[in-house]
The first five atom37 places (N, CA, C, CB, O) and aatype in JSON, in Angstrom:
{
  "aatype": [12, 2, 1, 15, 15, 9, 1, 7, 19, 16, 10, 19, 16, 7, 2, 1, 9, 11, 9, 2, 19, 19, 15, 12, 11, 5, 14, 4, 16, 0, 4, 10, 9, 16, 7, 2, 10, 10, 11, 6, 9, 10, 0, 11, 10, 5, 11, 6, 5, 14, 17, 9, 6, 10, 6, 13, 9, 6, 10, 3, 2, 10, 11, 5, 19, 7, 12, 19, 14, 7, 10, 6, 19, 6, 11, 10, 14, 0, 10, 10, 9, 2, 2, 6, 5, 19, 16, 0, 7, 15, 10, 14, 15, 11, 11, 5, 9, 9, 16, 17, 9, 0, 15, 6, 7, 7, 2, 2, 19, 6, 18, 2, 11],
  "atom_mask": [
    [1, 1, 1, 1, 1],
    [1, 1, 1, 1, 1],
    [1, 1, 1, 1, 1],
    [1, 1, 1, 1, 1],
    [1, 1, 1, 1, 1],
    [1, 1, 1, 1, 1],
    [1, 1, 1, 1, 1],
    [1, 1, 1, 0, 1],
    [1, 1, 1, 1, 1],
    [1, 1, 1, 1, 1],
    [1, 1, 1, 1, 1],
    [1, 1, 1, 1, 1],
    [1, 1, 1, 1, 1],
    [1, 1, 1, 0, 1],
    [1, 1, 1, 1, 1],
    [1, 1, 1, 1, 1],
    [1, 1, 1, 1, 1],
    [1, 1, 1, 1, 1],
    [1, 1, 1, 1, 1],
    [1, 1, 1, 1, 1],
    [1, 1, 1, 1, 1],
    [1, 1, 1, 1, 1],
    [1, 1, 1, 1, 1],
    [1, 1, 1, 1, 1],
    [1, 1, 1, 1, 1],
    [1, 1, 1, 1, 1],
    [1, 1, 1, 1, 1],
    [1, 1, 1, 1, 1],
    [1, 1, 1, 1, 1],
    [1, 1, 1, 1, 1],
    [1, 1, 1, 1, 1],
    [1, 1, 1, 1, 1],
    [1, 1, 1, 1, 1],
    [1, 1, 1, 1, 1],
    [1, 1, 1, 0, 1],
    [1, 1, 1, 1, 1],
    [1, 1, 1, 1, 1],
    [1, 1, 1, 1, 1],
    [1, 1, 1, 1, 1],
    [1, 1, 1, 1, 1],
    [1, 1, 1, 1, 1],
    [1, 1, 1, 1, 1],
    [1, 1, 1, 1, 1],
    [1, 1, 1, 1, 1],
    [1, 1, 1, 1, 1],
    [1, 1, 1, 1, 1],
    [1, 1, 1, 1, 1],
    [1, 1, 1, 1, 1],
    [1, 1, 1, 1, 1],
    [1, 1, 1, 1, 1],
    [1, 1, 1, 1, 1],
    [1, 1, 1, 1, 1],
    [1, 1, 1, 1, 1],
    [1, 1, 1, 1, 1],
    [1, 1, 1, 1, 1],
    [1, 1, 1, 1, 1],
    [1, 1, 1, 1, 1],
    [1, 1, 1, 1, 1],
    [1, 1, 1, 1, 1],
    [1, 1, 1, 1, 1],
    [1, 1, 1, 1, 1],
    [1, 1, 1, 1, 1],
    [1, 1, 1, 1, 1],
    [1, 1, 1, 1, 1],
    [1, 1, 1, 1, 1],
    [1, 1, 1, 0, 1],
    [1, 1, 1, 1, 1],
    [1, 1, 1, 1, 1],
    [1, 1, 1, 1, 1],
    [1, 1, 1, 0, 1],
    [1, 1, 1, 1, 1],
    [1, 1, 1, 1, 1],
    [1, 1, 1, 1, 1],
    [1, 1, 1, 1, 1],
    [1, 1, 1, 1, 1],
    [1, 1, 1, 1, 1],
    [1, 1, 1, 1, 1],
    [1, 1, 1, 1, 1],
    [1, 1, 1, 1, 1],
    [1, 1, 1, 1, 1],
    [1, 1, 1, 1, 1],
    [1, 1, 1, 1, 1],
    [1, 1, 1, 1, 1],
    [1, 1, 1, 1, 1],
    [1, 1, 1, 1, 1],
    [1, 1, 1, 1, 1],
    [1, 1, 1, 1, 1],
    [1, 1, 1, 1, 1],
    [1, 1, 1, 0, 1],
    [1, 1, 1, 1, 1],
    [1, 1, 1, 1, 1],
    [1, 1, 1, 1, 1],
    [1, 1, 1, 1, 1],
    [1, 1, 1, 1, 1],
    [1, 1, 1, 1, 1],
    [1, 1, 1, 1, 1],
    [1, 1, 1, 1, 1],
    [1, 1, 1, 1, 1],
    [1, 1, 1, 1, 1],
    [1, 1, 1, 1, 1],
    [1, 1, 1, 1, 1],
    [1, 1, 1, 1, 1],
    [1, 1, 1, 1, 1],
    [1, 1, 1, 1, 1],
    [1, 1, 1, 0, 1],
    [1, 1, 1, 0, 1],
    [1, 1, 1, 1, 1],
    [1, 1, 1, 1, 1],
    [1, 1, 1, 1, 1],
    [1, 1, 1, 1, 1],
    [1, 1, 1, 1, 1],
    [1, 1, 1, 1, 1],
    [1, 1, 1, 1, 1]
  ],
  "atom_positions": [
    [[127.43, 136.09, 124.65], [128.06, 136.09, 123.34], [129.1, 134.97, 123.3], [128.69, 137.46, 123.03], [129.94, 134.87, 124.19]],
    [[129.03, 134.15, 122.27], [129.97, 133.05, 122.09], [131.09, 133.48, 121.16], [129.26, 131.81, 121.55], [130.88, 134.26, 120.24]],
    [[132.29, 132.95, 121.42], [133.45, 133.28, 120.61], [134.26, 132.01, 120.44], [134.31, 134.43, 121.25], [134.63, 131.39, 121.43]],
    [[134.53, 131.61, 119.22], [135.33, 130.41, 119.0], [136.19, 130.6, 117.77], [134.44, 129.17, 118.86], [135.86, 131.35, 116.85]],
    [[137.32, 129.88, 117.76], [138.27, 130.02, 116.67], [138.49, 128.68, 116.0], [139.6, 130.59, 117.18], [138.67, 127.66, 116.67]],
    [[138.48, 128.68, 114.68], [138.71, 127.48, 113.89], [139.67, 127.84, 112.76], [137.37, 126.89, 113.34], [139.32, 128.63, 111.88]],
    [[140.85, 127.26, 112.78], [141.83, 127.45, 111.7], [141.96, 128.9, 111.25], [141.46, 126.6, 110.52], [141.77, 129.2, 110.08]],
    [[142.26, 129.77, 112.17], [142.5, 131.16, 111.8], [141.26, 132.0, 111.61], [0.0, 0.0, 0.0], [141.36, 133.16, 111.21]],
    [[140.08, 131.45, 111.89], [138.84, 132.2, 111.75], [138.13, 132.18, 113.1], [137.93, 131.61, 110.62], [137.9, 131.12, 113.67]],
    [[137.78, 133.35, 113.6], [137.02, 133.44, 114.84], [135.6, 133.87, 114.51], [137.69, 134.44, 115.84], [135.38, 134.85, 113.8]],
    [[134.64, 133.12, 115.03], [133.23, 133.43, 114.84], [132.68, 133.94, 116.16], [132.42, 132.17, 114.34], [132.74, 133.26, 117.18]],
    [[132.14, 135.14, 116.13], [131.57, 135.76, 117.32], [130.06, 135.79, 117.11], [132.15, 137.2, 117.58], [129.58, 136.37, 116.14]],
    [[129.32, 135.18, 118.04], [127.87, 135.12, 117.85], [127.13, 135.2, 119.17], [127.49, 133.84, 117.13], [127.65, 134.83, 120.22]],
    [[125.94, 135.68, 119.11], [125.04, 135.65, 120.23], [123.74, 134.98, 119.8], [0.0, 0.0, 0.0], [122.8, 134.87, 120.6]],
    [[123.68, 134.55, 118.56], [122.45, 134.0, 117.98], [122.56, 132.51, 117.72], [122.12, 134.72, 116.68], [123.63, 132.0, 117.4]],
    [[121.43, 131.8, 117.86], [121.38, 130.39, 117.45], [121.23, 130.37, 115.93], [120.2, 129.61, 118.15], [120.57, 131.23, 115.34]],
    [[121.85, 129.39, 115.32], [121.82, 129.24, 113.87], [121.21, 127.89, 113.54], [123.24, 129.38, 113.26], [121.59, 126.88, 114.13]],
    [[120.27, 127.86, 112.59], [119.68, 126.6, 112.15], [120.24, 126.26, 110.78], [118.12, 126.68, 112.11], [120.17, 127.05, 109.85]],
    [[120.81, 125.06, 110.68], [121.36, 124.57, 109.42], [120.58, 123.34, 109.0], [122.88, 124.27, 109.55], [120.46, 122.38, 109.77]],
    [[120.06, 123.36, 107.78], [119.37, 122.21, 107.21], [120.21, 121.64, 106.08], [117.96, 122.61, 106.69], [120.76, 122.37, 105.25]],
    [[120.31, 120.32, 106.05], [120.91, 119.62, 104.92], [119.78, 118.84, 104.26], [122.11, 118.67, 105.37], [119.15, 118.0, 104.89]],
    [[119.53, 119.14, 102.99], [118.44, 118.5, 102.27], [119.04, 117.53, 101.25], [117.52, 119.55, 101.56], [119.91, 117.91, 100.46]],
    [[118.58, 116.29, 101.29], [119.07, 115.28, 100.35], [117.93, 114.34, 99.99], [120.27, 114.49, 100.96], [116.83, 114.44, 100.53]],
    [[118.21, 113.45, 99.08], [117.24, 112.44, 98.68], [117.39, 111.2, 99.56], [117.4, 112.07, 97.18], [118.5, 110.9, 100.02]],
    [[116.31, 110.49, 99.8], [116.39, 109.24, 100.57], [117.2, 108.19, 99.83], [114.98, 108.7, 100.86], [117.9, 107.39, 100.46]],
    [[117.13, 108.2, 98.51], [117.89, 107.26, 97.7], [118.74, 108.05, 96.7], [116.94, 106.24, 96.96], [118.38, 108.14, 95.52]],
    [[119.86, 108.62, 97.16], [120.68, 109.47, 96.3], [121.57, 108.66, 95.35], [121.54, 110.4, 97.14], [121.79, 107.46, 95.56]],
    [[122.06, 109.33, 94.32], [123.07, 108.71, 93.46], [124.37, 108.6, 94.26], [123.28, 109.53, 92.13], [124.47, 109.17, 95.35]],
    [[125.33, 107.88, 93.76], [126.59, 107.66, 94.48], [127.31, 108.97, 94.78], [127.5, 106.75, 93.68], [127.78, 109.17, 95.9]],
    [[127.4, 109.86, 93.8], [128.08, 111.14, 94.01], [127.38, 111.98, 95.08], [128.15, 111.93, 92.7], [128.03, 112.6, 95.92]],
    [[126.05, 112.0, 95.05], [125.28, 112.75, 96.04], [125.43, 112.14, 97.43], [123.8, 112.81, 95.65], [125.48, 112.86, 98.43]],
    [[125.5, 110.83, 97.5], [125.68, 110.14, 98.77], [127.02, 110.51, 99.39], [125.58, 108.62, 98.58], [127.09, 110.82, 100.58]],
    [[128.08, 110.48, 98.59], [129.41, 110.83, 99.08], [129.46, 112.28, 99.53], [130.48, 110.57, 98.0], [129.94, 112.58, 100.62]],
    [[128.96, 113.19, 98.69], [128.95, 114.62, 99.02], [128.11, 114.88, 100.27], [128.4, 115.44, 97.85], [128.54, 115.62, 101.16]],
    [[126.94, 114.27, 100.35], [126.07, 114.45, 101.52], [126.7, 113.94, 102.8], [0.0, 0.0, 0.0], [126.6, 114.6, 103.84]],
    [[127.35, 112.79, 102.75], [128.0, 112.24, 103.94], [129.17, 113.11, 104.39], [128.48, 110.81, 103.67], [129.35, 113.32, 105.59]],
    [[129.96, 113.61, 103.45], [131.06, 114.51, 103.81], [130.54, 115.8, 104.41], [131.94, 114.81, 102.58], [131.1, 116.32, 105.38]],
    [[129.47, 116.33, 103.85], [128.86, 117.55, 104.38], [128.34, 117.33, 105.8], [127.71, 118.02, 103.46], [128.55, 118.17, 106.67]],
    [[127.68, 116.2, 106.03], [127.19, 115.88, 107.38], [128.34, 115.75, 108.36], [126.38, 114.58, 107.35], [128.23, 116.18, 109.51]],
    [[129.45, 115.16, 107.93], [130.63, 115.0, 108.79], [131.22, 116.36, 109.17], [131.7, 114.14, 108.1], [131.54, 116.6, 110.33]],
    [[131.35, 117.25, 108.2], [131.87, 118.6, 108.46], [130.95, 119.33, 109.44], [132.0, 119.41, 107.15], [131.43, 119.95, 110.39]],
    [[129.65, 119.25, 109.21], [128.69, 119.96, 110.07], [128.64, 119.37, 111.48], [127.31, 119.92, 109.45], [128.47, 120.12, 112.44]],
    [[128.78, 118.07, 111.62], [128.78, 117.45, 112.95], [129.99, 117.94, 113.75], [128.81, 115.9, 112.83], [129.87, 118.22, 114.94]],
    [[131.14, 118.04, 113.1], [132.34, 118.56, 113.77], [132.15, 120.02, 114.15], [133.59, 118.4, 112.87], [132.51, 120.44, 115.25]],
    [[131.58, 120.78, 113.24], [131.34, 122.2, 113.5], [130.37, 122.38, 114.66], [130.81, 122.89, 112.24], [130.54, 123.27, 115.49]],
    [[129.33, 121.54, 114.71], [128.35, 121.64, 115.79], [128.99, 121.32, 117.15], [127.18, 120.68, 115.53], [128.62, 121.93, 118.16]],
    [[129.94, 120.39, 117.19], [130.63, 120.1, 118.46], [131.41, 121.31, 118.94], [131.57, 118.89, 118.29], [131.49, 121.58, 120.14]],
    [[131.99, 122.05, 117.98], [132.77, 123.24, 118.32], [131.87, 124.45, 118.59], [133.75, 123.57, 117.2], [132.25, 125.36, 119.32]],
    [[130.69, 124.45, 118.0], [129.75, 125.57, 118.1], [128.4, 125.03, 118.57], [129.61, 126.32, 116.73], [127.52, 124.81, 117.73]],
    [[128.19, 124.82, 119.87], [126.97, 124.16, 120.34], [125.68, 124.94, 120.08], [127.09, 123.91, 121.8], [124.6, 124.39, 120.25]],
    [[125.76, 126.18, 119.69], [124.58, 126.98, 119.4], [124.05, 126.74, 117.99], [124.89, 128.46, 119.58], [123.06, 127.34, 117.58]],
    [[124.74, 125.85, 117.23], [124.27, 125.48, 115.89], [123.28, 124.33, 116.01], [125.46, 125.09, 114.97], [123.56, 123.32, 116.65]],
    [[122.12, 124.5, 115.4], [121.09, 123.46, 115.37], [121.08, 122.83, 113.98], [119.67, 124.04, 115.73], [120.88, 123.52, 112.98]],
    [[121.31, 121.52, 113.93], [121.34, 120.79, 112.65], [120.04, 120.02, 112.43], [122.53, 119.84, 112.61], [119.49, 119.43, 113.36]],
    [[119.57, 120.04, 111.19], [118.42, 119.22, 110.82], [118.71, 118.61, 109.45], [117.09, 120.07, 110.79], [119.11, 119.31, 108.51]],
    [[118.51, 117.31, 109.34], [118.73, 116.59, 108.09], [117.37, 116.21, 107.51], [119.62, 115.33, 108.31], [116.59, 115.51, 108.15]],
    [[117.1, 116.68, 106.31], [115.82, 116.45, 105.65], [116.06, 115.55, 104.44], [115.15, 117.8, 105.22], [116.86, 115.86, 103.57]],
    [[115.35, 114.43, 104.4], [115.46, 113.51, 103.27], [114.14, 113.49, 102.5], [115.84, 112.08, 103.76], [113.08, 113.24, 103.07]],
    [[114.24, 113.75, 101.22], [113.06, 113.79, 100.36], [112.87, 112.45, 99.65], [113.18, 114.93, 99.33], [113.84, 111.8, 99.27]],
    [[111.62, 112.05, 99.49], [111.31, 110.83, 98.74], [111.46, 111.07, 97.23], [109.89, 110.35, 99.05], [111.91, 110.18, 96.5]],
    [[111.09, 112.28, 96.79], [111.2, 112.61, 95.36], [111.33, 114.13, 95.21], [109.97, 112.08, 94.56], [111.08, 114.88, 96.16]],
    [[111.72, 114.57, 94.02], [111.95, 115.99, 93.79], [110.68, 116.84, 93.84], [112.61, 116.18, 92.46], [110.77, 118.06, 93.95]],
    [[109.53, 116.23, 93.77], [108.28, 116.98, 93.88], [108.13, 117.6, 95.26], [107.08, 116.07, 93.58], [107.35, 118.54, 95.44]],
    [[108.86, 117.09, 96.24], [108.78, 117.59, 97.61], [109.68, 118.81, 97.86], [109.15, 116.5, 98.59], [109.65, 119.39, 98.94]],
    [[110.47, 119.21, 96.87], [111.38, 120.34, 97.04], [110.63, 121.59, 97.5], [112.12, 120.62, 95.73], [111.13, 122.31, 98.37]],
    [[109.48, 121.85, 96.94], [108.71, 123.04, 97.3], [108.2, 123.05, 98.73], [0.0, 0.0, 0.0], [107.75, 124.08, 99.22]],
    [[108.28, 121.92, 99.41], [107.82, 121.83, 100.79], [108.89, 122.26, 101.79], [107.38, 120.41, 101.1], [108.62, 122.39, 102.99]],
    [[110.12, 122.49, 101.32], [111.22, 122.87, 102.2], [111.42, 124.38, 102.1], [112.54, 122.11, 101.83], [111.83, 124.88, 101.05]],
    [[111.13, 125.12, 103.18], [111.28, 126.58, 103.15], [112.71, 126.99, 102.81], [110.87, 127.18, 104.49], [113.66, 126.52, 103.44]],
    [[112.85, 127.86, 101.82], [114.16, 128.38, 101.45], [114.87, 127.6, 100.36], [0.0, 0.0, 0.0], [115.84, 128.09, 99.79]],
    [[114.41, 126.4, 100.06], [115.05, 125.58, 99.03], [114.59, 126.05, 97.66], [114.73, 124.07, 99.23], [113.41, 125.97, 97.33]],
    [[115.54, 126.54, 96.86], [115.19, 127.11, 95.56], [115.76, 126.33, 94.39], [115.68, 128.53, 95.5], [115.13, 126.25, 93.34]],
    [[116.94, 125.75, 94.55], [117.61, 125.02, 93.47], [117.5, 123.54, 93.76], [119.1, 125.46, 93.33], [117.8, 123.09, 94.86]],
    [[117.07, 122.77, 92.77], [116.81, 121.34, 92.95], [118.04, 120.46, 92.83], [115.78, 120.9, 91.97], [117.92, 119.28, 92.49]],
    [[119.2, 121.0, 93.08], [120.43, 120.21, 93.02], [120.81, 119.86, 94.45], [121.59, 120.99, 92.29], [121.01, 120.74, 95.29]],
    [[120.9, 118.57, 94.73], [121.1, 118.11, 96.1], [122.43, 117.36, 96.23], [119.94, 117.21, 96.54], [122.94, 116.85, 95.24]],
    [[122.99, 117.28, 97.43], [122.47, 117.81, 98.68], [122.57, 119.34, 98.72], [123.22, 117.2, 99.87], [123.46, 119.94, 98.11]],
    [[121.65, 119.94, 99.43], [121.61, 121.39, 99.57], [121.81, 121.77, 101.03], [120.27, 121.97, 99.03], [121.39, 121.05, 101.94]],
    [[122.46, 122.89, 101.24], [122.71, 123.4, 102.58], [121.96, 124.71, 102.73], [124.24, 123.59, 102.85], [122.11, 125.63, 101.92]],
    [[121.14, 124.8, 103.79], [120.39, 126.02, 104.08], [120.79, 126.51, 105.46], [118.85, 125.77, 103.99], [120.88, 125.73, 106.41]],
    [[121.01, 127.8, 105.58], [121.32, 128.42, 106.87], [120.21, 129.42, 107.15], [122.74, 129.1, 106.87], [120.02, 130.38, 106.41]],
    [[119.49, 129.17, 108.24], [118.32, 130.01, 108.59], [117.38, 130.18, 107.39], [118.79, 131.39, 109.1], [116.96, 131.28, 107.06]],
    [[117.08, 129.04, 106.73], [116.16, 128.98, 105.59], [116.63, 129.74, 104.35], [114.83, 129.5, 106.0], [115.81, 130.12, 103.51]],
    [[117.93, 129.98, 104.23], [118.51, 130.59, 103.03], [119.45, 129.57, 102.41], [119.25, 131.94, 103.36], [120.41, 129.15, 103.06]],
    [[119.2, 129.17, 101.17], [120.03, 128.17, 100.51], [121.39, 128.78, 100.17], [119.33, 127.62, 99.24], [121.47, 129.83, 99.54]],
    [[122.46, 128.08, 100.58], [123.82, 128.57, 100.31], [124.6, 127.63, 99.4], [124.57, 128.77, 101.61], [125.61, 128.05, 98.83]],
    [[124.17, 126.37, 99.26], [124.83, 125.46, 98.32], [123.78, 124.65, 97.58], [125.82, 124.52, 99.06], [122.62, 124.53, 98.0]],
    [[124.22, 124.08, 96.47], [123.38, 123.18, 95.68], [124.29, 122.14, 95.05], [122.54, 123.96, 94.6], [124.87, 122.38, 93.99]],
    [[124.41, 120.99, 95.69], [125.18, 119.89, 95.13], [126.68, 120.0, 95.26], [0.0, 0.0, 0.0], [127.4, 119.22, 94.63]],
    [[127.17, 120.93, 96.05], [128.62, 121.08, 96.21], [129.04, 120.84, 97.65], [129.06, 122.48, 95.75], [128.21, 120.79, 98.56]],
    [[130.35, 120.7, 97.85], [130.9, 120.47, 99.18], [131.73, 121.68, 99.58], [131.75, 119.17, 99.21], [132.87, 121.82, 99.14]],
    [[131.19, 122.55, 100.41], [131.94, 123.73, 100.85], [132.95, 123.36, 101.93], [130.99, 124.81, 101.36], [132.83, 122.33, 102.59]],
    [[133.95, 124.21, 102.1], [134.92, 124.01, 103.17], [134.3, 124.47, 104.49], [136.24, 124.79, 102.88], [133.3, 125.18, 104.52]],
    [[134.92, 124.06, 105.58], [134.46, 124.47, 106.91], [134.54, 125.99, 107.04], [135.3, 123.77, 108.02], [133.66, 126.63, 107.61]],
    [[135.62, 126.56, 106.51], [135.81, 128.02, 106.57], [134.68, 128.74, 105.82], [137.18, 128.41, 105.98], [134.17, 129.76, 106.28]],
    [[134.29, 128.19, 104.67], [133.21, 128.8, 103.89], [131.89, 128.71, 104.64], [133.08, 128.12, 102.52], [131.1, 129.66, 104.64]],
    [[131.63, 127.58, 105.29], [130.4, 127.42, 106.07], [130.36, 128.44, 107.2], [130.29, 125.98, 106.64], [129.32, 129.04, 107.47]],
    [[131.49, 128.64, 107.87], [131.56, 129.62, 108.96], [131.25, 131.02, 108.43], [132.95, 129.59, 109.63], [130.54, 131.78, 109.08]],
    [[131.79, 131.35, 107.27], [131.52, 132.66, 106.67], [130.03, 132.81, 106.37], [132.34, 132.85, 105.38], [129.46, 133.87, 106.62]],
    [[129.41, 131.77, 105.84], [127.97, 131.82, 105.55], [127.16, 131.95, 106.84], [127.53, 130.56, 104.79], [126.18, 132.7, 106.89]],
    [[127.56, 131.22, 107.88], [126.86, 131.31, 109.17], [126.9, 132.75, 109.65], [127.5, 130.37, 110.22], [125.88, 133.29, 110.11]],
    [[128.06, 133.36, 109.56], [128.19, 134.75, 110.0], [127.31, 135.67, 109.17], [129.65, 135.2, 109.92], [126.64, 136.55, 109.71]],
    [[127.31, 135.47, 107.87], [126.54, 136.32, 106.97], [125.03, 136.15, 107.18], [126.89, 136.0, 105.52], [124.31, 137.14, 107.31]],
    [[124.57, 134.92, 107.22], [123.14, 134.64, 107.34], [122.62, 134.89, 108.76], [122.84, 133.21, 106.94], [121.45, 135.23, 108.94]],
    [[123.48, 134.7, 109.75], [123.04, 134.83, 111.13], [123.28, 136.2, 111.74], [0.0, 0.0, 0.0], [122.94, 136.43, 112.9]],
    [[123.85, 137.11, 110.96], [124.11, 138.45, 111.49], [125.23, 138.46, 112.51], [0.0, 0.0, 0.0], [125.23, 139.28, 113.43]],
    [[126.18, 137.54, 112.37], [127.29, 137.43, 113.3], [128.55, 138.02, 112.69], [127.52, 135.96, 113.69], [128.54, 138.47, 111.54]],
    [[129.62, 138.02, 113.45], [130.88, 138.58, 112.99], [131.92, 137.49, 112.81], [131.39, 139.62, 113.97], [132.0, 136.55, 113.6]],
    [[132.71, 137.61, 111.76], [133.83, 136.72, 111.53], [135.09, 137.55, 111.58], [133.7, 135.96, 110.16], [135.18, 138.6, 110.95]],
    [[136.08, 137.08, 112.34], [137.37, 137.74, 112.41], [138.41, 136.79, 111.86], [137.71, 138.18, 113.87], [138.5, 135.64, 112.3]],
    [[139.2, 137.25, 110.9], [140.26, 136.41, 110.33], [141.54, 136.71, 111.08], [140.42, 136.67, 108.8], [142.08, 137.81, 111.0]],
    [[142.04, 135.71, 111.81], [143.24, 135.86, 112.62], [144.47, 135.87, 111.72], [143.35, 134.73, 113.66], [144.53, 135.18, 110.71]],
    [[145.44, 136.66, 112.1], [146.69, 136.73, 111.32], [147.77, 135.9, 111.95], [147.18, 138.18, 111.19], [148.88, 135.83, 111.44]]
  ]
}
């Protein structure tokens, strides 16, 4: 069982978590900025949580959305945790991502006082 603390939040897990970031190969400027910030947050989180598996999926066009398991909303970049879409075109905080990981992965989150 792994246990780690990030800014007052402790994530306790025994499970590997798969996180997919889905974006377009040629995104608009806003999507590019949001996608790059999301990738940066996730790369830092993966260094702190080595049991997280990251995969970056780039689509040529929106017709390919149906080929990504779990992707339901066509607003990109999208974040999926264990094939469950948790964002669509927004930039969540690291704390929010940790909460989603716990929820989707069946793990526990402890909020430190």
